[in-house]
N, C-alpha and C positions, 0 to 999 in steps of 0.2 A: 726325684723327677717328676714335674707335676704336668698335667696332661692341660695344652688351652681349651677352655671350653668350646662345646658345641654353641653356634653362633644362634641365637634364638629370635624373635621379635618379642616386645614385652608381653603381648598374651599369647602365651604358649597354647596352640591349638594342637589338641590330639586326639587321633581316630577312634571313634567308639569301636568301630569295628576293628581285628585285629590283623586286616592284612596291610600290606605296605602301601604307602601314597607316596606317588611322585608330588615332587614340588609343583604348585601351578603354572602354567603356562601364562608368560610375560604380556604377550599382545592379543589381541583379538583381529579376527578377520577385518573389518573395518577400519581398526584404530590405527593412528600414526604411531611411529616409536615415539615415547614419551622423551621430552626435550629438559626434564628436569635434572637436578644432579644426581648422579649414579649413585645409589646405593649398594651395601654388599648383599649377596643372596642371602636370602633366610629360608629356615626351614618349617614349612608350614603343613598342619595338615587339617583335615575337619574335625567338629566337635560338636555337639549337640549346643543348641543355642543356650539351653537351661543351666548349662557347666558355666557359662559365663555370669548370665542373668540373674542368677539366685541372690535372691536379697536374704542378708540376716535379720533371723527375727527376733524382736526385742523380747528381753526376758519378762515372765509373769509379774506383774507390780505384786510386791508383799505390802500387806497392810496391817498393822498392830493395833487390837482393840483397848483400851484404857479402860479398867475396872472403875466401878462406881466407887468403890474405895478411895482409889488412888483421886478421883476427882473431887469427892467431898473432902478429903484432907486438905487440900489445897488451900492456901492463904490467899494468894492472889488470881483473881479471873486469869485465865491463859489468853493470850493474845491471839488472836486469829492468824496462821502462818500466811504469809503473803503466797500466791501462786506462782509457782515458776514454771514456766513454759518445758513441756518434755521434750530434751533433742530426739528426732527423729533419727535411728541408726542408718546409718551409711550403708548402701550395698556395695558388692562386691565392685560393682561397675563403677560406682564411683569412687573405689579407691583406685582403681587401674587407671581411671581420669586425673585423679590427683597425682598418682604416681608418674603417667604421662606427662605432665607439667614438671615435675620435679626433675624427668629424664632431661627434658629440654631445656632445662637450667643445669645440667650437670651435677645436679645433688643425688649422686646412687647411694649414699647412704640413706637420705631420706625416703627414695624411690624403696629400699628394701623396708624401713619400719613404717611406710606407708601401707605396704602390701600386707606386713605381719600385722596389722590391726585388724585385718579382714579374717584372719585364719580363726578366731574364736566362735564367729559367726557363721563361718562356712567353712569348716575344716577338710570337707573331702571334695574339695573344689580341686582337679588334677591341673586345669591351666594356671592358678594360683600356686599349687604346689611345686610346680614345675617350673614356672617363671622365679619363684625364691630360689629354688636349687640353682639355676641359668645364674642368675644376677650374684648371688652368695659365692659361685666359684670363683667369678669375675674377681670379686674382691679379695677372695684369698690370693688368686696368682698376681694381683697388684699390690700385696702388701708384704712389705719386707721385714716383717716382725713377727713372733711367735705366735701372736694372736691368729695368724693365718691356718696353723692347725687347728684349732676349735672351728673355726668356720669351715674349712674343709668337709670338716664331719657333720657339721649342720645341715651343709647344702647336700651331702649324700642321705642326709634323715629324710629330709623335704623330697628328693626323688625317689626314693623308697617308698615312703607314704603313701606317694603317688600310686604306684604301683599296686601296692597293697589295695588302696580303694577300688582301682579297675585293673584288675589282673591282665585283660585281655592286651592292653595298651604295649605290655612287654614284647608283644610280636611284632608292634611298630620298627619297622629299622632306625629311624630317627631317635625315637625314645632308647632304644637299645644301644644305640651309639653315646646319646647322651647319661645314658644311665651307668653304663659299663665304664666310663672314664671316669666321672665324679666317685663313684664308689672305690676305681684304683686309685684315686688321689685321697680317698679315705684312709684308704690301707697304709699309704706311704705317712700321712700325719698320724696314725695309730703307731705304726713303727717307732715314729721320732719320739712316741711319747711313752717309748718301752712298752706297748702293748701289742709284742709281736703274735700272740697267740690269736687275739683279737683281728691284726691286720690281715694274719693268712685266711681268717674267715672271709672278710672281705673281698680278699682276692678271690675264694672260691665264687663270692657271690657274682664278681665281674665278669670271671671266666662264664658264668650259667647265662651271663646277660652278653655274651660274645667278644669280650676282650680276648683279643687274638694274638696279642705279642709276648709270647713266653721269653723270646731274647731279652726283651725289657727287663720282666720280671727276674729273669736271672743278673742282669748284669747293674742295677738299679740300685746305687749306693744306700738308698735311704731303705730298703729294703735287705740290709746284710744280715742283721735280728734275725728276721722273718725266714731267711736260708739256710740260718744256723739251727733251726728247730726241728727236732727227731722227727715231725712228720712232714717237713717239707717235701720229702723225697717221694713220698706218696703223692700228695699233693699235685707236684709235677707230672708225674706218671698218668692221673688221673685228669687233668686237665690236659695233657696231649691228645687222649682219648678223646674226651667231650668236646676237644676243637674238631678232630676229624670227624667226628659224627656230626657235629654242626655245619662243617663244610660241605658234605655231602646231602644233608637234609635240605640246605639251601641251594644246591648245585639242582638238586632233583625239583625242587620246589620251583624254580626259575625256568626251567625244562619243560615243566607244566604247563606254567603261564607263556612259555614262548610257542609251544604245542597250539595252544587255545588261541593266541595272536594270529598262526598260521589257518587254524581251521575257520576262524571268524573273517577274515580278509575278504573284502569285496574289491577286486582287481578293476581299475579304471585305466583309460588312456592318457599317456603322459609323455610329452617330447617338448624339447627345447633347443633353440639354436640362438645362441646370445654372442655377446663379447666379455670374455671375463677381465678379471682385474687390469690385467696387464694387456688389456686391447687385442687379443687374439681370439679367435673364432673357436667356441666351446658348442658341443652338439651333444645330445643323448646318442646319436647315433655314433659318435666317436668312442663309444666305449661298448659296444658290441662283444657279445661274447663274454664280457666281465660281469660279477656279481656287481653291483653299484648301490653305494647308498648317496642318497642326495637330501640333503639338510638344509631345511630354511629357516634362517637364523638372522641374527642382527648383533653386532658390536656393541649395542646399548643393551640388551637382553642378559641379565644376571644368569639363568639357568642354560641357556644357549653357551655360554663361554666356560661355563661350568664342563661342559661337554666335551670342550674342544680338544683336550689334551686326552680323552678315550679315542677320538678318531684320529689322532696325530699317529697315536699307537697301536690302533689298528691297522693304519695304513702302511705302518712301517713293520709290522709281524705277517701281513697276508697280502701285498702289495703281489709280492713273486706266484702267489697261489691265484692270482686272477680278483683282487679287489681294486674298487676304485671308488673315489669320493670328491664329491662335487658340494660346495657349499653355495647356496643360492640366497643372497643377500636382499632384505628390505633395511636401509639407513635412514638415518635423520636428516642428512643432506639433501636437498632438493638437486642438487649440481653434480652429476654422475663422477666428473673428474676428482671432485672433492670427497664423495663417499669413495671412490674406488681407492684415494690416498689413505683416508681413514681406514679402511678394510686390510691395505698391504702395510700398511705400519702396525696393524695389529698380528696380523699374519707370521711379520718378521719377530715379533715380539715372541710369538708363540711357537717360533720354527713351524709352521703349519706346513706338512708335506702335498698339500694336494690344492687344486685350484678352486677360486670361487669366481662367481660374476654375480652383477645386480639381477634382481629378479624385476620381471615387469608384471602387470596385469595378467595379459594374455596368457601366460605359465602361471600366475598365480591361482587363477580360475580353475585350472584344469584340475587342481586337488579339492575332491568334493568336500564339504563342510570341515573348511578348514576354518580352525579354532584357537591356534594361537602360535604361540613360538616359545621353544622349537619345535619345528614339525619333521620327522625324520621318517623318508619313504628307503625301503630296500626294496631293489629290484634284482630277479634272479639273471641267469646269463641269455636267454630269449628277452630280455626287455620286459617282463611280467612284475608289476607290483606285487609283490608277498606280504609285505607289512608296511603298515604305516601307524606311528606312535608319536603322542606329542608329550611335551615336557620332558623334564631332565631324568636320564637313566642310567644306571653305575655301568662301569667297563662290562663285570662279566656279562650281563646281560644282553648290551651289543655285541661283544664277541660269540656269543651261543648262536646268536641270529647270523652273523656273518658266514660262523663255522657250519651250518646248518645248511645254507645256500652254496657254501664252497663244497657241502659233500655231496650234493646232488650230482655233478658231473661225475665224480667218482663212481657214484652207484649205476650209474647209466652204464660207464665202461666195463663194472662189473657183470652187469645184465645183457649186455650185447653178447650176442652167438662169435663165437670162434671162427675165424675166417677158413674155409675150405680150401685144402692144398690143392694148388693146379695138379692140373693131370698130367700123369707121367709121358713123355713123347716116344 
């Protein structure tokens, strides 16, 4: 079994620092929702400009001196060589531009060939390396011949080289997801080539990068000869423990980030009285005594839509414990009826189990320094905003924020003094 690749843009940008990076917000405070055709969400993170614009340095010019003896022995005068204009080497940016044009023409083989021409002059450009890894993985997945196995291995080589060049990028969640799946695919390819021991090494590497589907490793037909190895049982035990430790470390890291969000929070007044998409009144006051999530989003916004399944799952899990969610939408349509229809169609498709309403300027203006979509606010049971985040966030982080707010009521009850018994008559 081969994993579909992680979707990246042509120029893969990876953070120079080791921390996680959320996908960028899709809109801006004064910007209207885009009207262009929608594209699939892409995983972008930041990189230093020099990593993209580094130029390929021309090789030093070699000169050959002719000895006097050779000149004197010539029977005919040498003709003057014609001057040939020296071709200026292309920069990595120019190769990327050429690849972009080929991509628009649908020539994916040409895209890879063009970008590989930049490697000799810019061998440590992680944008280049990760882009090639991603594109080669797609080529292999679309290939129905045995040639795909070598392509999978080549893709893994590029992503491995990128991590060797800049080891700290291996802490970036998007890079880890890309690398772990590409190297898993490499393991399957090596196993197919009867290189079971090498495949096991690749599986170990994939686990170290966060690959956590041990069930797949156990059942994948491509890895049958790997599971037959004498050392497989030891690998499985070590992998199980590694994943347990990784999960605990990730949880502790996320909890620390959440504590920081709560500590840095600057409360502000927020209230709304609107008509929901079913033309029923909805107001902040309706949710008194509940933990409330207010998500400012739009159906045109890819990162917004990526988060919707998380909110649906949160509402399903915590509704009885006191969680409520409201989506406040800014849509493309200038007509409220058409916008509501668009939202309700999306809600039905996604089986959304919470209400939505169209956002107006008076409500939007209450959010200080609004910078993009989605913007998500978390309110405690008293109606006080406790956390505001921008951009896409994974389910675990959202769940831990909700759980922290829900737990506050339980803590208050535990701290309350017991009621004194009534005096005996």
